[in-house]
C-alpha positions, -999 to 999 in steps of 0.1 A, spaced: -532 -279 -725 -528 -301 -692 -560 -327 -689 -547 -342 -656 -574 -339 -627 -560 -352 -594 -584 -378 -576 -603 -370 -550 -583 -386 -523 -551 -366 -532 -570 -333 -535 -581 -341 -498 -543 -347 -489 -531 -316 -505 -559 -296 -487 -547 -308 -455 -510 -300 -462 -521 -267 -470 -541 -261 -440 -514 -276 -417 -487 -251 -434 -509 -223 -430 -514 -231 -391 -477 -236 -388 -470 -202 -406 -497 -186 -385 -484 -200 -354 -444 -190 -364 -456 -154 -371 -476 -152 -339 -445 -162 -319 -422 -139 -337 -444 -109 -339 -454 -114 -302 -417 -110 -293 -414 -81 -315 -445 -63 -303 -439 -70 -267 -405 -48 -271 -423 -20 -294 -455 -17 -270 -427 -16 -239 -406 15 -257 -437 29 -267 -453 31 -233 -421 43 -219 -419 72 -242 -454 84 -238 -452 82 -201 -420 101 -202 -435 127 -225 -465 131 -202 -447 136 -170 -424 161 -186 -455 179 -203 -471 180 -167 -445 193 -148 -438 222 -171 -475 230 -168 -473 231 -131 -439 250 -131 -455 274 -154 -486 277 -134 -465 283 -101 -443 306 -115 -472 327 -131 -492 327 -96 -463 334 -74 -440 355 -94 -459 368 -125 -436 351 -147 -447 334 -180 -427 305 -185 -439 296 -218 -431 329 -233 -397 327 -216 -390 295 -235 -407 296 -265 -404 333 -269 -435 355 -281 -434 345 -318 -450 311 -305 -485 327 -300 -490 345 -333 -487 309 -350 -518 302 -329 
C-alpha cells in the first residue's frame, strides 16, 4: 500500500500542469478540426446545392412538359412501378 501523500504545493502545480495540457489539447484540436470541418461543410454545401438544383430543374421540366405536351416525365424516367411503392 502506498502511503505517500503529496504536499499541498506540489498538488497545486500538478493541477496547473494538467490544466495547461488540457487547454493546449483543446486548442490543437480546435485548430485541426476547424480545418477539417471547413472542408467537410464546403463539400456538403456544394452537394446539397447541386442536388436541390437538379431536383428543382427536373420538377420544373416535368411541370412544363405536363402542361404543354401532356407528357409525364416522372413516369417516363422511373416507370409505372414507382407509383405502386407509394
